[in-house]
C-alpha positions in Angstrom: 11.4 -5.2 -9.2 9.4 -2.0 -9.7 7.3 -1.4 -6.7 5.5 1.5 -8.3 4.2 -0.7 -11.1 2.9 -3.2 -8.5 1.1 -0.4 -6.7 -0.4 1.0 -9.9 -1.8 -2.4 -10.9 -3.3 -2.8 -7.4 -4.9 0.7 -7.6 -6.4 -0.3 -10.9 -7.8 -3.5 -9.4 -9.2 -1.6 -6.4 -10.9 0.9 -8.8 -12.3 -2.0 -10.9 -13.7 -3.6 -7.7 -15.2 -0.2 -6.8 -13.2 -0.1 -3.5 -11.7 3.2 -4.7 -13.4 5.9 -6.8 -12.5 5.6 -10.4 -11.5 9.3 -10.8 -9.3 9.5 -7.6 -5.7 10.3 -8.3 -3.2 8.5 -6.1 0.4 9.5 -5.8 3.2 9.1 -3.3 1.8 11.9 -1.1 -1.7 10.3 -0.9 -2.7 9.4 2.6 -3.3 5.7 3.1 -4.5 6.3 6.7 -6.0 9.3 8.5 -8.2 12.2 7.3 -8.5 12.8 3.6 -7.5 9.3 2.7 -9.4 7.8 -0.3 -8.9 4.4 1.4 -11.6 3.4 3.8 -10.9 0.5 6.2 -11.9 -2.2 3.7 -9.8 -0.6 0.9 -6.9 -0.3 3.3 -7.1 -4.0 4.1 -7.4 -4.9 0.4 -4.5 -2.7 -0.5 -2.1 -4.3 2.1 -3.4 -7.9 1.3 -2.9 -7.4 -2.5 0.6 -6.0 -1.9 1.5 -9.0 0.3 0.2 -11.4 -2.3 1.9 -9.8 -5.3 5.3 -9.6 -3.4 5.0 -13.1 -2.2 4.6 -14.2 -5.9 7.5 -12.1 -7.1 9.8 -13.0 -4.2 8.7 -16.6 -4.1 8.4 -16.5 -0.4 5.9 -15.2 2.2 5.8 -11.4 2.6 4.0 -9.7 5.4 3.4 -6.0 6.1 3.7 -5.4 9.8 2.0 -2.1 10.6 3.8 -1.6 13.9 7.1 -1.6 12.0 6.2 1.3 9.7 7.8 4.5 10.9 4.8 6.8 10.3 2.5 4.5 12.2 5.0 4.2 15.1 5.0 8.0 15.3 1.2 8.1 15.1 1.3 10.0 11.8 -0.7 9.5 8.6 0.8 6.9 6.4 1.3 7.9 2.8 1.7 5.7 -0.3 5.3 6.9 -0.5 5.9 5.9 3.1 4.4 2.5 2.4 6.6 2.1 -0.7 9.7 3.0 1.3 8.8 0.6 4.1 8.3 -2.2 1.6 11.6 -1.4 -0.3 13.6 -1.5 2.9 11.9 -4.7 4.0 12.7 -6.4 0.7 16.4 -5.4 1.0 16.7 -7.1 4.4 
């Protein structure tokens, strides 16, 4: 399963829904939380919800993102797309 493709499809969906600006470029170093993040609180919730839904479909079981498990959030740092992908990859492997 290619997590990067799942994320790209979700970014397209968020842009289409106008939750993200159409011309914003999002990469692994893009902040999901904190200053300079293109994700406001609503877009953040949409992002995590869409990820959970897509992964639940692909894995054929419930999938939940638990924010208090993500290392960057535990350390009170900004979460990046790359950090979120890493958390999800590790959680899928468990």
